[in-house]
C-alpha positions as CSV (number, residue, x, y, z in Angstrom):
1,X,-28.7,-20.7,-16.4
2,X,-26.4,-17.7,-16.2
3,X,-27.8,-14.3,-15.3
4,X,-27.3,-12.1,-18.3
5,X,-26.5,-8.4,-18.2
6,X,-27.1,-5.9,-20.9
7,X,-26.3,-2.6,-19.3
8,X,-23.5,-3.3,-16.8
9,X,-19.8,-2.3,-17.2
10,X,-16.8,-2.8,-15.1
11,X,-15.4,0.8,-14.9
12,X,-12.5,0.4,-12.5
13,X,-10.8,-2.3,-10.5
14,X,-8.2,-2.2,-7.8
15,X,-6.7,-4.0,-4.8
16,X,-5.1,-3.5,-1.4
17,X,-2.4,-5.7,0.0
18,X,-1.1,-4.9,3.5
19,X,2.5,-4.3,4.4
20,X,5.6,-5.6,2.6
21,X,5.6,-8.8,0.6
22,X,6.7,-11.8,2.7
23,X,8.7,-14.4,0.8
24,X,8.9,-18.1,1.6
25,X,12.1,-17.6,3.7
26,X,10.3,-15.2,6.0
27,X,6.9,-17.0,6.5
28,X,8.0,-18.5,9.8
29,X,8.4,-14.9,11.2
30,X,4.6,-14.5,10.9
31,X,3.2,-18.1,10.8
32,X,5.5,-19.8,13.2
33,X,5.9,-23.6,13.3
34,X,3.7,-25.4,15.8
35,X,5.7,-28.6,16.3
36,X,8.4,-30.6,14.7
37,X,6.1,-31.8,11.9
38,X,5.4,-28.2,10.8
39,X,8.6,-27.6,8.9
40,X,8.2,-30.8,6.8
41,X,4.5,-30.0,6.0
42,X,5.4,-26.4,5.1
43,X,8.1,-27.4,2.7
44,X,5.8,-29.9,1.0
45,X,3.0,-27.4,0.6
46,X,5.1,-24.5,-0.6
47,X,6.8,-26.7,-3.1
48,X,3.4,-27.6,-4.6
49,X,1.4,-24.4,-4.4
50,X,3.9,-22.2,-6.3
51,X,3.4,-19.2,-4.0
52,X,6.6,-17.1,-3.8
53,X,5.4,-14.2,-1.7
54,X,2.2,-13.1,0.0
55,X,1.0,-10.3,2.4
56,X,-0.1,-10.4,6.0
57,X,-2.1,-7.8,8.0
58,X,-0.3,-8.9,11.2
59,X,3.3,-8.2,12.2
60,X,6.0,-10.6,13.3
61,X,4.7,-10.4,16.9
62,X,1.2,-11.4,15.8
63,X,-0.3,-7.9,16.3
64,X,-2.9,-6.8,13.8
65,X,-1.7,-4.0,11.6
66,X,-4.9,-3.7,9.5
67,X,-8.4,-5.0,10.2
68,X,-10.3,-6.8,7.4
69,X,-12.6,-3.7,7.0
70,X,-9.4,-1.6,6.6
71,X,-8.2,-3.9,3.8
72,X,-11.6,-3.6,2.0
73,X,-11.7,0.1,2.5
74,X,-8.2,0.5,1.0
75,X,-9.2,-1.3,-2.1
76,X,-12.4,0.7,-2.4
77,X,-10.7,4.0,-1.9
78,X,-8.1,3.3,-4.5
79,X,-10.7,2.1,-6.9
80,X,-12.7,5.3,-6.6
81,X,-9.5,7.4,-6.8
82,X,-8.7,5.7,-10.1
83,X,-12.2,6.4,-11.3
84,X,-12.1,10.0,-10.1
85,X,-15.3,9.5,-8.2
86,X,-16.1,9.7,-4.5
87,X,-18.2,7.7,-2.0
88,X,-21.1,10.1,-2.6
89,X,-21.3,8.7,-6.2
90,X,-21.9,5.2,-4.9
91,X,-25.4,4.0,-3.9
92,X,-24.7,0.2,-3.5
93,X,-22.0,-1.6,-1.7
94,X,-21.7,-5.4,-1.7
95,X,-19.0,-7.4,0.1
96,X,-17.9,-11.0,-0.2
97,X,-15.8,-12.6,2.5
98,X,-15.4,-15.7,4.7
99,X,-15.6,-13.4,7.7
100,X,-15.2,-9.8,8.8
101,X,-13.7,-8.6,12.0
102,X,-16.9,-9.2,14.0
103,X,-19.5,-11.9,13.9
104,X,-22.1,-9.1,13.7
105,X,-23.1,-6.8,12.1
106,X,-22.7,-7.5,8.4
107,X,-19.3,-7.0,6.8
108,X,-20.5,-4.5,4.2
109,X,-21.9,-2.3,7.0
110,X,-18.6,-2.5,8.9
111,X,-16.8,-1.4,5.7
112,X,-19.3,1.4,5.2
113,X,-18.6,2.5,8.8
114,X,-14.8,2.3,8.3
115,X,-15.1,4.5,5.2
116,X,-17.5,6.9,7.0
117,X,-19.5,6.6,3.8
118,X,-22.9,8.3,3.2
119,X,-26.1,6.4,3.4
120,X,-26.4,3.6,0.7
121,X,-27.7,0.1,0.1
122,X,-25.5,-2.6,1.4
123,X,-25.3,-6.4,0.9
124,X,-23.0,-8.7,2.9
125,X,-22.3,-12.1,1.3
126,X,-20.7,-14.7,3.6
127,X,-18.9,-17.5,1.7
128,X,-15.5,-18.5,0.7
129,X,-13.8,-18.1,-2.7
130,X,-17.0,-17.6,-4.8
131,X,-18.2,-14.8,-2.5
132,X,-16.3,-12.2,-4.5
133,X,-18.2,-13.2,-7.7
134,X,-21.5,-13.2,-5.7
135,X,-20.8,-9.6,-4.6
136,X,-20.2,-8.6,-8.2
137,X,-23.5,-10.2,-9.2
138,X,-25.4,-8.4,-6.4
139,X,-24.1,-5.0,-7.6
140,X,-24.6,-5.9,-11.3
141,X,-28.3,-6.8,-10.7
142,X,-28.8,-3.5,-8.9
143,X,-27.4,-1.6,-11.9
144,X,-29.2,-3.7,-14.5
145,X,-32.5,-3.1,-12.8
146,X,-32.0,0.7,-13.1
147,X,-32.0,1.3,-9.3
148,X,-28.3,2.3,-9.2
149,X,-25.9,4.2,-11.4
150,X,-22.7,3.1,-9.7
151,X,-21.9,0.3,-7.2
152,X,-18.9,-1.2,-5.6
153,X,-18.3,-4.9,-5.1
154,X,-15.4,-5.7,-2.7
155,X,-14.0,-9.0,-1.5
156,X,-11.6,-9.1,1.4
157,X,-10.0,-11.8,3.5
158,X,-7.7,-11.8,6.5
159,X,-7.1,-15.4,7.6
160,X,-3.6,-14.7,9.1
161,X,-5.2,-14.1,12.5
162,X,-6.2,-17.7,12.5
163,X,-2.7,-19.0,11.8
164,X,-0.8,-17.4,14.6
165,X,1.0,-19.9,16.7
166,X,-0.9,-18.6,19.8
167,X,-4.2,-19.8,18.3
168,X,-3.0,-23.4,18.8
169,X,-1.9,-23.1,22.5
170,X,-5.1,-24.5,23.9
171,X,-4.4,-27.8,22.0
172,X,-0.7,-27.9,23.1
173,X,0.4,-26.8,19.6
174,X,-0.9,-30.1,18.2
175,X,-2.6,-30.0,14.8
176,X,-3.3,-32.6,12.1
177,X,-2.5,-32.1,8.5
178,X,-6.0,-30.7,7.6
179,X,-5.4,-27.8,10.2
180,X,-1.8,-27.4,9.1
181,X,-2.5,-27.2,5.4
182,X,-4.1,-23.8,5.0
183,X,-1.5,-22.0,7.2
184,X,0.8,-21.8,4.2
185,X,-1.9,-21.6,1.5
186,X,-3.8,-18.5,2.5
187,X,-2.9,-14.8,3.0
188,X,-4.5,-11.4,3.4
189,X,-5.8,-8.9,0.8
190,X,-8.8,-7.2,-0.8
191,X,-10.0,-6.5,-4.3
192,X,-12.7,-4.1,-5.4
193,X,-14.5,-3.4,-8.7
194,X,-16.6,-0.4,-9.7
195,X,-19.6,-1.3,-11.8
196,X,-21.6,1.3,-13.7
197,X,-24.4,1.6,-16.2
198,X,-24.0,2.7,-19.8
199,X,-23.9,6.4,-18.7
200,X,-20.5,6.2,-17.0
201,X,-19.1,9.2,-15.1
202,X,-15.5,9.4,-14.1
203,X,-12.5,7.6,-15.6
204,X,-12.5,4.1,-17.2
205,X,-9.8,1.5,-16.4
206,X,-9.2,1.1,-20.2
207,X,-9.2,4.6,-21.8
208,X,-11.4,4.6,-25.0
209,X,-12.8,1.2,-24.2
210,X,-15.5,-0.4,-22.0
211,X,-15.5,-3.7,-20.2
212,X,-19.0,-5.1,-20.5
213,X,-20.2,-7.7,-18.0
214,X,-22.1,-10.2,-20.2
215,X,-23.2,-12.8,-17.6
216,X,-22.5,-14.5,-14.3
217,X,-23.1,-18.2,-13.5
218,X,-23.0,-19.7,-10.0
219,X,-23.9,-23.2,-8.9
220,X,-23.7,-24.8,-5.5
221,X,-23.4,-28.6,-5.1
222,X,-23.6,-28.5,-1.3
223,X,-26.4,-31.0,-1.3
224,X,-24.2,-33.6,-3.0
225,X,-21.0,-33.4,-1.1
226,X,-19.8,-33.1,2.5
227,X,-18.0,-30.1,4.0
228,X,-14.5,-29.8,2.6
229,X,-13.2,-26.5,4.0
230,X,-14.6,-25.1,7.3
231,X,-14.1,-23.0,10.4
232,X,-16.3,-23.5,13.4
233,X,-16.9,-27.2,13.3
234,X,-15.1,-30.0,15.2
235,X,-12.7,-32.1,13.2
236,X,-15.4,-34.7,12.5
237,X,-17.8,-31.9,11.5
238,X,-20.4,-33.1,14.0
239,X,-20.3,-30.3,16.5
240,X,-20.5,-26.5,16.0
241,X,-18.4,-24.1,18.1
242,X,-21.6,-22.6,19.6
243,X,-22.6,-26.0,20.9
244,X,-19.6,-26.2,23.3
245,X,-20.1,-24.9,26.9
246,X,-17.6,-22.1,26.1
247,X,-15.4,-20.9,23.2
248,X,-12.4,-21.9,25.2
249,X,-13.5,-25.5,25.1
250,X,-14.4,-25.3,21.4
251,X,-10.8,-24.0,20.8
252,X,-9.3,-26.8,22.8
253,X,-11.2,-29.3,20.8
254,X,-10.0,-27.8,17.5
255,X,-13.4,-26.4,16.4
256,X,-11.9,-22.9,15.9
257,X,-9.1,-24.2,13.6
258,X,-9.4,-23.5,9.8
259,X,-9.3,-26.9,8.1
260,X,-9.5,-28.4,4.6
261,X,-10.0,-32.0,3.7
262,X,-7.7,-32.2,0.7
263,X,-9.0,-35.7,-0.2
264,X,-12.2,-34.2,-1.4
265,X,-10.6,-31.6,-3.7
266,X,-10.6,-33.7,-6.9
267,X,-14.4,-33.5,-6.9
268,X,-14.2,-29.7,-6.9
269,X,-12.6,-29.4,-10.4
270,X,-14.7,-32.2,-11.8
271,X,-18.0,-30.4,-11.1
272,X,-16.5,-27.1,-12.3
273,X,-15.6,-28.5,-15.7
274,X,-18.9,-30.2,-16.0
275,X,-20.6,-26.7,-15.6
276,X,-18.2,-25.3,-18.2
277,X,-19.2,-28.0,-20.7
278,X,-22.9,-27.1,-20.1
279,X,-22.1,-23.4,-20.7
280,X,-20.5,-24.3,-24.0
281,X,-23.3,-26.7,-25.0
282,X,-25.9,-24.0,-24.3
283,X,-23.9,-21.4,-26.3
284,X,-23.0,-19.2,-23.4
285,X,-19.3,-19.7,-24.0
286,X,-17.5,-20.2,-27.3
287,X,-14.0,-21.4,-26.4
288,X,-12.7,-20.0,-29.7
289,X,-13.8,-16.5,-28.6
290,X,-12.0,-16.6,-25.3
291,X,-8.9,-14.5,-25.4
292,X,-8.1,-14.4,-21.7
293,X,-8.8,-17.0,-19.0
294,X,-8.6,-16.0,-15.4
295,X,-8.6,-19.1,-13.3
296,X,-8.5,-19.0,-9.5
297,X,-6.7,-22.0,-8.2
298,X,-5.3,-22.3,-4.7
299,X,-2.2,-24.2,-5.8
300,X,-0.2,-24.4,-9.1
301,X,-0.6,-28.1,-8.5
302,X,-4.2,-27.8,-9.7
303,X,-3.5,-25.8,-12.8
304,X,-2.6,-28.8,-15.0
305,X,-5.6,-30.7,-13.5
306,X,-8.0,-28.0,-14.8
307,X,-6.2,-27.8,-18.1
308,X,-6.3,-31.6,-18.6
309,X,-10.1,-31.8,-17.8
310,X,-10.8,-29.0,-20.3
311,X,-8.8,-30.8,-23.0
312,X,-10.5,-34.1,-22.2
313,X,-13.8,-32.4,-22.8
314,X,-12.5,-31.2,-26.2
315,X,-12.9,-27.6,-25.0
316,X,-9.4,-26.6,-24.0
317,X,-8.2,-23.0,-23.7
318,X,-4.6,-22.4,-24.9
319,X,-2.2,-22.0,-21.9
320,X,-0.9,-18.8,-23.4
321,X,-4.3,-17.2,-22.8
322,X,-4.3,-18.0,-19.0
323,X,-3.6,-15.2,-16.4
324,X,-3.0,-15.9,-12.7
325,X,-1.0,-14.0,-10.1
326,X,-1.0,-16.6,-7.3
327,X,2.8,-16.7,-7.2
328,X,3.3,-13.0,-6.2
329,X,-0.1,-12.0,-4.7
330,X,-0.8,-15.1,-2.8
331,X,-4.2,-16.9,-2.3
332,X,-6.6,-14.4,-0.8
333,X,-9.7,-16.5,-1.1
334,X,-12.8,-14.5,-2.2
335,X,-10.5,-11.5,-3.0
336,X,-8.3,-13.5,-5.4
337,X,-10.5,-13.2,-8.5
338,X,-11.0,-9.5,-8.1
339,X,-7.3,-8.8,-7.4
340,X,-6.5,-11.0,-10.4
341,X,-9.0,-9.2,-12.6
342,X,-7.8,-5.7,-11.5
343,X,-4.1,-6.6,-12.1
344,X,-4.9,-8.0,-15.5
345,X,-6.8,-4.9,-16.6
346,X,-4.2,-2.6,-15.2
347,X,-1.2,-4.4,-16.8
348,X,-2.4,-6.0,-20.0
349,X,-3.8,-4.5,-23.2
350,X,-6.9,-6.4,-24.2
351,X,-8.4,-5.4,-27.6
352,X,-11.9,-4.6,-28.8
353,X,-13.8,-7.9,-29.0
354,X,-11.6,-9.8,-26.5
355,X,-13.6,-12.0,-24.2
356,X,-12.4,-12.6,-20.6
357,X,-13.6,-15.7,-18.9
358,X,-13.2,-15.9,-15.1
359,X,-13.5,-19.2,-13.2
360,X,-13.7,-19.7,-9.5
361,X,-14.0,-23.0,-7.7
362,X,-15.0,-22.9,-4.1
363,X,-14.1,-25.8,-1.8
364,X,-16.2,-25.0,1.3
365,X,-19.0,-27.3,0.4
366,X,-18.4,-27.1,-3.4
367,X,-19.5,-24.3,-5.5
368,X,-18.4,-23.1,-8.9
369,X,-18.7,-19.6,-10.4
370,X,-18.1,-18.3,-13.9
371,X,-18.1,-14.7,-15.2
372,X,-17.7,-13.5,-18.8
373,X,-16.7,-10.0,-19.7
374,X,-16.0,-8.5,-23.2
375,X,-14.0,-5.5,-24.3
376,X,-15.8,-3.0,-26.6
377,X,-15.3,0.5,-27.9
378,X,-16.5,3.2,-25.6
379,X,-19.0,4.4,-28.2
380,X,-20.6,1.0,-28.8
381,X,-24.4,1.2,-28.3
382,X,-26.0,-0.7,-25.5
383,X,-27.5,-4.1,-26.1
384,X,-30.4,-4.2,-28.5
385,X,-29.7,-0.6,-29.3
386,X,-31.3,0.5,-26.1
387,X,-29.7,2.9,-23.6
388,X,-29.0,1.5,-20.2
389,X,-31.6,2.0,-17.5
390,X,-30.2,4.5,-15.0
391,X,-31.9,6.1,-12.0
392,X,-33.3,9.6,-12.2
393,X,-30.7,11.6,-10.4
394,X,-32.5,14.9,-10.7
395,X,-36.0,14.5,-9.3
396,X,-38.5,12.0,-8.0
397,X,-41.1,13.6,-10.3
398,X,-41.5,12.8,-14.0
399,X,-40.2,15.5,-16.4
400,X,-42.7,17.2,-18.6
401,X,-42.5,16.7,-22.4
402,X,-41.6,20.4,-22.7
403,X,-38.6,20.0,-20.4
404,X,-37.4,17.0,-22.3
405,X,-37.8,18.9,-25.6
406,X,-35.6,21.7,-24.3
407,X,-33.0,19.3,-22.9
408,X,-33.6,20.5,-19.3
409,X,-33.5,16.9,-17.9
410,X,-29.8,16.7,-19.0
411,X,-28.7,19.4,-16.6
412,X,-30.2,17.6,-13.6
413,X,-27.4,15.0,-13.6
414,X,-24.8,16.0,-11.0
415,X,-22.4,13.3,-12.2
416,X,-22.2,14.9,-15.6
417,X,-20.6,18.0,-14.1
418,X,-16.9,17.3,-14.6
419,X,-14.1,18.7,-12.4
420,X,-12.7,22.0,-13.6
421,X,-9.6,20.2,-15.0
422,X,-9.3,16.6,-16.2
423,X,-6.3,15.0,-14.4
424,X,-5.7,12.9,-17.5
425,X,-5.0,16.1,-19.5
426,X,-2.8,17.7,-16.8
427,X,0.2,19.7,-17.8
428,X,3.5,18.2,-16.8
429,X,4.0,18.2,-13.0
430,X,0.3,18.8,-12.2
431,X,-1.2,15.3,-12.6
432,X,-1.1,14.3,-8.9
433,X,-2.4,17.7,-7.8
434,X,-5.3,17.7,-10.2
435,X,-6.1,14.1,-9.3
436,X,-6.5,14.9,-5.6
437,X,-8.5,18.1,-6.4
438,X,-10.8,16.1,-8.7
439,X,-11.6,13.7,-5.8
440,X,-12.5,16.7,-3.7
441,X,-14.6,18.2,-6.5
442,X,-16.7,15.1,-7.1
443,X,-17.7,15.0,-3.4
444,X,-18.4,18.7,-3.3
445,X,-20.6,18.9,-6.4
446,X,-22.5,15.8,-5.3
447,X,-23.2,17.5,-1.9
448,X,-24.1,20.8,-3.5
449,X,-26.7,18.9,-5.6
450,X,-28.4,17.7,-2.4
451,X,-28.7,21.1,-0.7
452,X,-32.2,22.5,-0.2
453,X,-31.5,25.3,-2.7
454,X,-30.6,23.0,-5.6
455,X,-33.2,20.4,-4.6
456,X,-35.9,23.1,-4.9
457,X,-34.6,24.1,-8.3
458,X,-34.5,20.5,-9.5
459,X,-38.0,19.8,-8.3
460,X,-39.4,23.1,-9.7
461,X,-40.1,24.5,-6.2
462,X,-37.7,27.4,-6.8
463,X,-39.3,30.8,-7.0
464,X,-38.2,34.4,-7.6
465,X,-37.8,35.1,-3.9
466,X,-35.3,32.2,-3.7
467,X,-33.3,33.8,-6.4
468,X,-33.4,37.2,-4.8
469,X,-32.2,35.7,-1.4
470,X,-29.5,33.8,-3.2
471,X,-28.1,36.8,-5.0
472,X,-28.5,39.0,-1.9
473,X,-26.3,36.5,0.0
474,X,-23.8,36.1,-2.8
475,X,-23.2,39.8,-3.7
476,X,-21.1,40.6,-0.6
477,X,-19.2,37.4,-1.0
478,X,-18.2,38.2,-4.6
479,X,-17.3,41.7,-3.6
480,X,-14.7,40.3,-1.1
481,X,-13.0,38.1,-3.7
482,X,-10.8,40.9,-5.1
483,X,-10.0,42.1,-1.6
484,X,-8.7,38.8,-0.2
485,X,-6.8,38.1,-3.4
486,X,-5.0,41.4,-3.1
487,X,-4.3,40.8,0.6
488,X,-2.8,37.4,-0.3
489,X,-0.5,38.9,-2.9
490,X,0.7,41.4,-0.3
491,X,1.6,38.4,1.9
492,X,3.7,36.7,-0.7
493,X,7.5,36.8,-0.3
494,X,9.8,37.9,-3.1
495,X,10.3,34.4,-4.4
496,X,6.6,34.3,-5.5
497,X,6.7,37.6,-7.4
498,X,5.6,36.1,-10.7
499,X,2.6,34.5,-9.0
500,X,1.7,37.7,-7.3
501,X,1.6,39.6,-10.6
502,X,-0.7,36.9,-12.1
503,X,-3.1,37.0,-9.2
504,X,-3.3,40.8,-9.2
505,X,-4.2,40.7,-12.9
506,X,-7.0,38.2,-12.1
507,X,-8.2,40.3,-9.1
508,X,-8.2,43.4,-11.3
509,X,-10.4,41.7,-13.9
510,X,-13.0,40.7,-11.3
511,X,-13.1,43.8,-9.1
512,X,-16.4,45.0,-10.6
513,X,-18.1,41.6,-11.0
514,X,-20.2,42.1,-7.9
515,X,-21.9,45.2,-9.5
516,X,-23.2,42.9,-12.3
517,X,-24.6,40.6,-9.8
518,X,-26.2,43.5,-7.9
519,X,-27.9,44.6,-11.1
520,X,-29.3,41.1,-11.5
521,X,-30.6,41.2,-7.9
522,X,-32.4,44.5,-8.6
523,X,-33.9,43.3,-11.9
524,X,-35.2,40.2,-10.1
525,X,-37.1,42.4,-7.6
526,X,-34.5,42.9,-4.8
527,X,-35.4,46.0,-2.8
528,X,-32.1,46.9,-1.1
529,X,-30.6,49.9,-2.9
530,X,-27.3,50.2,-1.0
531,X,-24.9,47.3,-1.5
532,X,-23.3,47.9,1.9
533,X,-26.6,46.9,3.5
534,X,-26.5,43.3,2.1
535,X,-25.1,40.6,4.3
536,X,-23.6,37.2,3.7
537,X,-25.4,34.2,5.2
538,X,-23.7,32.2,8.0
539,X,-21.9,30.0,5.4
540,X,-20.7,33.0,3.5
541,X,-19.5,34.7,6.7
542,X,-17.5,31.6,7.6
543,X,-16.0,31.4,4.1
544,X,-15.1,35.1,4.0
545,X,-13.4,34.9,7.5
546,X,-11.4,31.9,6.5
547,X,-10.2,33.3,3.2
548,X,-9.2,36.7,4.7
549,X,-7.5,35.0,7.6
550,X,-5.5,32.7,5.3
551,X,-4.7,35.6,3.0
552,X,-3.0,37.4,5.9
553,X,-0.5,34.6,6.6
554,X,2.9,34.3,5.1
555,X,3.0,32.9,1.5
556,X,-0.7,31.7,1.5
557,X,-0.2,29.5,-1.6
558,X,-3.1,27.3,-0.4
559,X,-5.6,30.0,-1.7
560,X,-5.1,28.5,-5.2
561,X,-7.2,25.6,-3.9
562,X,-9.9,28.1,-2.9
563,X,-9.9,29.6,-6.3
564,X,-10.2,26.1,-7.8
565,X,-13.5,25.5,-6.0
566,X,-14.9,29.1,-6.4
567,X,-14.0,29.4,-10.1
568,X,-15.0,25.8,-10.7
569,X,-18.4,26.5,-9.3
570,X,-18.9,29.3,-11.7
571,X,-17.6,27.4,-14.7
572,X,-19.1,24.0,-14.0
573,X,-22.1,24.2,-11.7
574,X,-23.6,27.5,-12.7
575,X,-23.9,26.7,-16.4
576,X,-25.8,23.5,-15.4
577,X,-28.3,25.6,-13.3
578,X,-28.8,28.5,-15.7
579,X,-31.3,26.8,-18.1
580,X,-33.4,25.6,-15.1
581,X,-33.4,29.1,-13.6
582,X,-34.6,30.6,-16.9
583,X,-37.3,27.9,-17.3
584,X,-38.5,28.2,-13.7
585,X,-38.5,32.0,-13.1
586,X,-40.6,34.7,-14.8
587,X,-37.7,37.0,-15.1
588,X,-36.2,39.0,-18.0
589,X,-33.1,37.5,-19.7
590,X,-30.9,40.2,-18.3
591,X,-31.6,39.2,-14.7
592,X,-29.0,36.3,-15.1
593,X,-26.1,38.3,-16.6
594,X,-23.7,37.4,-13.8
595,X,-24.4,33.7,-14.0
596,X,-24.1,33.7,-17.8
597,X,-20.9,35.9,-17.7
598,X,-19.2,33.6,-15.3
599,X,-20.2,30.4,-17.1
600,X,-18.2,31.7,-20.1
601,X,-15.4,33.7,-18.5
602,X,-14.4,31.3,-15.7
603,X,-13.2,28.9,-18.4
604,X,-10.5,31.5,-19.2
605,X,-9.9,32.1,-15.5
606,X,-9.3,28.3,-14.9
607,X,-6.7,28.1,-17.7
608,X,-4.9,31.0,-16.0
609,X,-5.3,29.0,-12.7
610,X,-3.2,26.2,-14.3
611,X,-0.4,28.7,-15.0
612,X,-0.6,30.0,-11.4
613,X,-0.3,26.5,-10.0
614,X,2.7,25.8,-12.2
615,X,4.3,29.0,-11.0
616,X,3.5,28.2,-7.4
617,X,5.1,24.8,-7.6
618,X,8.1,26.1,-9.4
619,X,8.7,28.8,-6.9
620,X,8.1,26.6,-3.9
621,X,11.4,25.6,-2.3
622,X,9.9,23.8,0.7
623,X,7.8,21.2,-1.1
624,X,4.6,22.3,0.7
625,X,2.6,24.1,-1.9
626,X,0.8,21.1,-3.3
627,X,-0.5,19.9,0.1
628,X,-1.5,23.5,1.0
629,X,-3.5,23.8,-2.2
630,X,-5.3,20.5,-1.6
631,X,-6.1,21.2,2.0
632,X,-7.4,24.7,1.3
633,X,-9.6,23.3,-1.5
634,X,-11.1,20.8,0.8
635,X,-11.9,23.4,3.5
636,X,-13.2,25.9,0.9
637,X,-15.5,23.3,-0.5
638,X,-16.9,22.6,2.9
639,X,-17.5,26.3,3.6
640,X,-18.9,27.0,0.1
641,X,-21.3,24.1,0.7
642,X,-22.4,25.7,3.9
643,X,-23.2,28.9,2.0
644,X,-25.4,26.9,-0.4
645,X,-27.2,25.3,2.6
646,X,-28.1,28.5,4.3
647,X,-29.7,30.3,1.3
648,X,-33.1,28.8,1.9
649,X,-32.9,29.5,5.6
650,X,-31.8,33.1,5.5
651,X,-33.5,36.2,4.1
652,X,-31.9,39.6,3.7
């Protein structure tokens, strides 16, 4: 029986293919002939499989250009970029592959290491073509259970290293048809999907729509059939590579050659169609409702076989509804279905109500996998009218009824704090810039949410002295804002005169803001009466030194990136914290004037920031402004985060 999902959605999907596409005429440059039979076998196989181009993560000399972990990381990074999320938003990573770059440790762990990702749950699934669906299922079950809000499933394959001519030297470049066959069938690539619960954060692959995962069905028939596709066994499948005295001897005997017994392949599609008939019989699939059929087949030769079997069962799917990218993406094993699904969703326009059926046959020792998705409107309620189960991102403690009544639990969700500007609504010319800044923002606000200061506030351990220390650290930092901005305008050359005027206007409006914050400090119980006696904490000192140092350089356009983080904190993070501060602290309402003022006023400031960026890019004749803004935003976020970290450790 399929595993049903009520609260899981495919939010984004992407792929990564290494290097330039390799057409059939250039295959020999990478997968060189072994002997005089190779050319004839190659021509036959290429004529049947329909592949016109593929991608390899090795160069023409057989050198590795990308590891398998790098392929997977590339697909994940692009997937998150499209979603406008970061690795900090992901708590579960599942990988599916026939093999990573090392025998141990698990491939998912190697991918996590390649990404330098923060701590998370990982699942490594070792298989062949159906391993990608298995990875999706692992993540979907984690989300359905309510233990994870966002998870990544990635499938990645890199068989090209097995096909290099040098791999056959130990056998005198002799290989039978089974060992020859897959050299021109398989290629390299990775696909990744981002799965989320009902409360999605970030950007959907289909604006205004949601892609609901309805169910996944996997069935193995390994107890009924012999091995068909294998690596690590002798040609007669009687001896494993670890049973030889050495790997050199295993290689010489052909036990390290990737082989497929094509005589067994007809059984593969037979069992797959039988499973499909059962799914229809048990009402899991209605062929009349299927609008898109994504079928993974290793060769176009097998497409009519599948179609004929469906029609013989009286359950055919119109050929016009099929989608497959084998011809131009190649056969990437476990990654194929995810690459196919990603390309379909990125290039086609499914409508509300459309059902997408994915079918993956696996020839290792015969498995079949099906996956059903459905397009729905973004405002469609969850199954049974119930909201999705999502983890409590704010506190490990239960929220009181009073907190729920006043809506305080809502502000505990860091993922609900959007970036200062939505890249999808970017003015002309700023889309790429805002996209990169949004990625930095998501990582920054996620890390801020885990600092001791905010953790104490979320968990109701925040007291008045914490607030006094925070404002005491913050006052001298705010005071310096106008100073480094004016210093920066003095460092701008004549070509940036319009930008200088705008920044000076902004600095003038903010020059007395620190006095408001100082009054809040005093009303909260702060005892220092002379502002000059207050000191920044170590993070604030580092940030102040960085901003002043950069402001003194020629044309410090990058400071617009600093303003993005600083003003964004005031306009996005502060408003989320203010209700909690008022609820936690026995202070008068006018002890929070600065936070309230900035929560409203920074929205206006950020609109002005957009104008400033447009001016900066228009005046820039060297093409460097955009990169300077992004780099400075990243450094400012790191330093501002340090300032948050030190509030609980430092007392004025």
